[in-house]
C-alpha positions in Angstrom: 48.9 -6.5 75.1 47.2 -6.8 78.5 43.8 -6.0 76.9 44.3 -8.7 74.3 45.3 -11.1 77.0 42.2 -10.5 79.1 39.9 -10.7 76.1 41.5 -14.1 75.3 41.0 -15.3 78.9 37.4 -14.1 78.9 36.5 -16.0 75.7 38.3 -19.1 76.8 36.5 -19.2 80.2 33.2 -18.3 78.5 33.5 -21.0 75.9 34.2 -23.9 78.4 32.5 -22.8 81.6 30.9 -19.4 81.3 28.3 -20.3 78.7 26.9 -23.0 81.1 26.5 -20.4 83.9 24.8 -18.0 81.5 22.4 -20.7 80.3 21.6 -21.6 83.9 20.6 -18.1 84.9 18.7 -17.4 81.6 16.6 -20.5 82.3 15.8 -19.3 85.8 14.4 -16.1 84.3 12.6 -17.9 81.5 10.9 -20.4 83.9 9.4 -17.5 85.8 7.8 -16.2 82.6 7.0 -19.1 80.3 5.6 -22.5 81.2 7.2 -25.5 79.5 5.3 -27.5 76.8 3.2 -30.3 78.4 3.2 -33.7 76.7 -0.2 -35.5 76.5 -0.5 -39.1 77.5 -2.2 -41.6 75.2 -1.5 -39.7 71.9 -1.4 -41.9 68.8 2.1 -42.8 68.0 3.5 -41.8 64.6 5.0 -44.3 62.1 8.8 -44.4 62.5 11.5 -45.3 60.1 14.8 -46.3 61.8 17.9 -46.0 59.5 21.3 -47.5 60.3 24.2 -46.8 58.0 26.8 -49.6 58.5 30.2 -50.1 57.0 32.2 -53.2 57.7 30.5 -53.8 61.1 30.5 -57.6 60.9 31.7 -58.0 64.5 28.8 -56.1 66.0 26.0 -55.9 63.5 24.0 -58.9 64.8 24.0 -57.4 68.3 22.9 -54.1 66.8 20.0 -55.8 65.0 18.9 -57.7 68.1 19.0 -54.4 70.1 16.9 -52.7 67.4 14.3 -55.5 67.3 13.9 -55.4 71.1 13.0 -51.7 71.1 9.7 -50.9 72.8 7.6 -49.6 69.9 4.5 -51.1 68.0 5.9 -53.4 65.4 3.3 -52.3 62.8 4.5 -48.7 63.2 8.2 -49.2 62.7 10.2 -49.6 59.5 13.9 -50.8 59.8 16.4 -49.9 57.1 20.0 -50.9 57.1 22.5 -49.6 54.5 25.8 -51.4 54.1 27.2 -49.6 51.0 30.8 -50.5 50.3 31.1 -53.1 53.0 33.7 -55.6 52.0 33.1 -58.1 54.9 30.0 -60.2 55.6 27.9 -57.3 57.1 25.3 -57.4 54.3 25.0 -61.2 54.6 24.3 -61.0 58.3 21.7 -58.3 57.8 19.9 -60.4 55.1 19.2 -63.1 57.7 16.6 -60.8 59.4 13.4 -60.6 57.4 12.2 -57.6 59.5 14.9 -55.4 58.0 15.1 -53.8 54.6 18.7 -54.1 53.4 20.2 -51.6 50.9 23.6 -52.5 49.6 25.8 -51.5 46.7 29.5 -52.5 46.4 30.8 -48.9 45.9 31.5 -46.7 48.9 30.8 -42.9 48.7 30.5 -42.0 52.4 27.7 -42.0 55.0 25.9 -39.0 53.5 25.6 -40.7 50.1 24.3 -43.9 51.8 21.7 -41.8 53.7 20.6 -40.0 50.5 20.1 -43.3 48.8 18.0 -44.6 51.6 15.6 -41.6 51.9 13.3 -42.6 49.0 12.6 -45.9 50.8 11.5 -44.3 54.0 7.7 -44.3 54.8 7.7 -43.1 58.4 6.5 -39.7 59.6 9.6 -39.7 61.8 13.0 -40.8 60.7 15.4 -42.0 63.4 19.1 -42.2 62.6 21.4 -44.3 64.8 25.0 -45.7 64.4 25.8 -49.4 63.9 28.1 -49.5 66.9 25.7 -48.0 69.5 22.9 -49.6 71.5 19.7 -47.9 72.4 17.6 -48.2 75.6 14.3 -50.0 75.1 12.1 -46.9 75.3 14.4 -44.7 73.2 11.8 -44.3 70.3 8.9 -43.6 72.6 11.0 -40.9 74.4 12.0 -39.3 71.1 8.6 -39.2 69.4 6.8 -37.5 72.3 8.5 -34.2 71.4 6.8 -34.1 68.0 3.6 -33.3 69.8 5.0 -29.8 69.8 4.6 -28.6 66.1 7.6 -26.3 66.5 9.9 -29.3 67.0 11.6 -30.4 63.8 14.3 -32.7 65.1 15.0 -34.5 68.4 18.5 -35.5 69.5 19.1 -38.3 71.9 21.9 -38.6 74.5 25.2 -40.2 73.9 26.6 -42.2 76.8 30.1 -43.5 77.0 30.7 -46.8 78.9 33.6 -46.0 81.2 35.2 -48.9 83.2 37.1 -48.4 86.5 40.3 -49.1 84.7 39.6 -46.5 82.1 42.5 -44.7 80.3 42.5 -41.0 79.5 40.5 -41.5 76.3 37.7 -43.3 78.1 37.6 -41.2 81.2 38.1 -37.9 79.4 35.5 -38.7 76.7 33.0 -39.9 79.4 33.5 -36.7 81.5 33.2 -34.5 78.3 29.9 -36.1 77.2 28.4 -35.7 80.7 29.1 -32.0 80.6 28.0 -31.8 77.0 24.7 -33.5 77.7 24.0 -31.0 80.5 24.6 -28.1 78.1 22.4 -29.7 75.5 19.6 -30.1 78.1 19.8 -26.4 79.0 20.1 -25.3 75.4 16.8 -27.0 74.6 15.2 -25.7 77.8 16.1 -22.2 76.7 15.1 -22.5 73.1 16.8 -25.1 70.9 19.6 -27.5 70.6 22.4 -26.6 68.2 23.0 -29.9 66.4 22.7 -33.6 66.8 25.1 -36.6 67.2 24.8 -39.5 64.8 24.6 -42.0 67.6 20.9 -41.2 68.0 18.7 -38.4 66.5 15.5 -38.1 64.7 13.7 -35.7 62.3 10.3 -35.1 60.8 10.7 -36.9 57.5 8.9 -34.2 55.6 11.5 -31.6 56.7 14.6 -33.6 55.5 16.8 -31.5 53.2 19.6 -33.2 51.3 23.0 -31.9 52.3 26.1 -31.8 50.2 27.5 -35.3 49.5 31.0 -34.2 50.8 29.5 -33.3 54.2 31.8 -34.6 56.9 29.4 -34.5 59.9 26.1 -35.2 58.3 24.1 -35.6 61.5 24.9 -32.1 62.6 24.2 -30.6 59.2 20.8 -32.4 58.7 19.6 -31.2 62.1 20.9 -27.7 61.7 19.4 -27.2 58.2 16.0 -28.0 59.8 16.7 -25.4 62.6 17.6 -22.8 60.0 14.1 -23.1 58.7 12.7 -22.0 62.0 12.2 -25.4 63.8 13.5 -26.4 67.2 16.0 -29.2 67.8 14.7 -30.9 71.0 16.9 -32.9 73.3 15.8 -36.0 75.1 18.3 -37.5 77.7 15.9 -40.5 78.4 16.5 -41.7 74.8 20.1 -42.7 74.8 22.7 -44.5 72.7 25.5 -46.4 74.6 28.9 -47.1 73.2 32.4 -47.9 74.4 35.1 -45.2 74.2 37.7 -45.2 71.5 40.4 -47.9 71.9 43.0 -45.4 72.9 43.9 -41.7 72.7 45.3 -42.1 69.2 41.9 -43.4 68.0 40.0 -40.7 69.9 42.3 -38.1 68.4 41.6 -39.4 64.9 37.8 -39.1 65.5 38.1 -35.6 67.1 40.2 -34.3 64.2 37.6 -35.5 61.7 34.7 -33.9 63.7 36.7 -30.6 63.9 37.2 -30.6 60.2 33.5 -31.2 59.8 32.8 -28.4 62.3 34.7 -25.8 60.3 33.0 -27.0 57.1 29.6 -26.7 58.7 30.3 -23.2 60.1 31.2 -22.0 56.6 27.9 -23.5 55.2 25.4 -22.6 57.9 25.1 -18.9 57.1 21.6 -18.5 58.6 22.6 -20.0 61.9 25.4 -17.4 62.4 23.1 -14.5 61.3 21.6 -12.8 64.4 19.0 -11.0 62.3 17.6 -14.4 61.3 17.1 -15.8 64.8 19.0 -13.9 67.5 18.5 -16.5 70.3 19.5 -19.4 68.2 22.5 -17.6 66.9 23.6 -16.7 70.5 23.4 -20.4 71.4 25.1 -21.6 68.2 28.0 -19.2 68.5 28.4 -19.8 72.2 28.2 -23.6 72.1 29.7 -24.5 68.7 31.4 -21.7 66.8 33.8 -20.6 69.5 34.9 -24.1 70.3 35.4 -25.0 66.7 37.3 -21.8 65.6 39.2 -19.4 67.7 39.3 -20.7 71.3 42.0 -23.4 70.9 44.3 -20.7 69.3 43.4 -18.3 72.1 44.8 -20.8 74.6 48.2 -20.5 72.9 47.9 -16.8 72.6 47.0 -16.3 76.3 49.9 -18.5 77.4 52.4 -16.6 75.4 51.0 -13.1 76.3 50.8 -14.1 80.0 54.5 -15.1 80.0 55.6 -11.8 78.3 53.4 -9.7 80.7 54.8 -11.6 83.7 58.4 -10.9 82.7 57.9 -7.3 81.6 55.7 -6.1 84.6 57.1 -8.5 87.2 53.6 -8.3 88.7 53.0 -11.1 91.2 49.4 -11.6 90.0 50.5 -12.3 86.4 53.4 -14.4 87.6 51.0 -16.6 89.6 48.6 -16.8 86.7 51.4 -17.9 84.4 52.6 -20.4 86.9 49.1 -22.0 87.1 49.1 -22.3 83.3 52.5 -23.9 83.4 51.3 -26.4 86.1 48.2 -27.2 84.1 50.1 -27.9 80.8 52.8 -29.8 82.7 50.1 -32.1 84.2 48.9 -32.6 80.6 52.4 -33.6 79.5 52.8 -35.9 82.4 49.4 -37.4 81.6 50.7 -37.9 78.0 53.8 -39.6 79.3 52.0 -42.0 81.6 49.3 -42.7 79.0 51.9 -43.9 76.6 53.2 -46.3 79.2 49.7 -47.6 80.2 49.9 -46.0 83.6 46.4 -44.8 84.8 46.4 -41.6 87.0 42.8 -40.2 86.9 43.9 -36.8 88.2 45.7 -36.3 84.9 42.8 -37.3 82.7 41.1 -33.9 82.4 44.1 -31.7 81.6 45.4 -34.3 79.1 42.1 -34.8 77.4 41.4 -31.0 77.4 44.7 -30.4 75.5 44.0 -33.3 73.1 40.6 -31.9 72.3 41.9 -28.5 71.5 44.8 -29.8 69.5 42.3 -31.8 67.5 40.3 -28.7 66.6 43.5 -26.9 65.3 44.5 -30.1 63.4 41.0 -30.4 62.0 40.9 -26.9 60.7 44.3 -27.3 59.0 43.2 -30.7 57.5 40.0 -29.1 56.1 41.7 -26.2 54.5 44.3 -28.6 53.0 41.4 -30.7 51.7 42.8 -33.8 53.3 39.5 -34.8 55.0 37.3 -37.3 53.2 33.6 -37.4 53.8 33.8 -41.2 54.0 33.9 -42.3 57.6 37.1 -43.8 58.8 35.9 -46.1 61.6 37.7 -45.6 65.0 38.7 -48.7 66.9 36.6 -49.2 70.0 37.3 -50.9 73.3 
């Protein structure tokens, strides 16, 4: 029992904190041996196709278009495609007002992946950039993304997601913002070591020639598109100076809905990405993938429950002060999370409670997502979360 407890604790700590330390020290060693790739100034820019899949985004689509048109990239080297499949509001009509944009629209809705598949034949750029309709890019985002393709080993480039967090933020905003700052640091170190292990749909790009259609029922299409390219031996680069900004979910309920969907997609992707989990195919990439993704999306949330139960039993049976203190600390942490839940429901903001509350919400979402996936209750069609 004690052995199982400590294995659980080790895996929990490694998943959320330890992997970051391991990456840091591996990078120190690598930097002494291998010089980083040097980008050349003045290289001819590739033709870029920017694709936006929008569904009922009438309230924000014009702002997205204006943001897109203001991007710093040669106008004769950029193609803009917006798909609005299934939209029942006036999103398609608003897009039609802009002659610079190619609009693709059909009345039926089959999900984001189906819309992307339908758009691919229209793309004529060497590089395809995917970005969400509810995010706004910094002006130099495309320039920062495409420079990585000077390296022939790079097959995809992920941009950074930034959450706009106001001073009066609730737990969903503050927790999501903190999470993405930490996640961005891990992505930066992942790429510095070898490769990123996925991409977020807010902003990522690929070499168009490397695109592989993924299954139409794919839940997290962005992650799967990038990972299939990585499975073929290419690197997923990460560029923090190309970023997509968006507001946080409207509240914890909306954020939970989004996280559960991502978790369901996570377990689906793990079952389909056989090469990524095979250490004989690419041992470094597999190490990164399992450490950064697989553990979070599979066993670690369940290990939190197991560790808590085992710690309580060991503390009672052995009466050892060390285990009693450790159990007490766990009780305090989860009590803070419950207090955070209580205050959040009453719109009382206490920032000290954001992290334990959001941490528990995230791990609950993983368990709920796994259950939803196996019950086949998760549609591939995106259910838009309300934003602040």
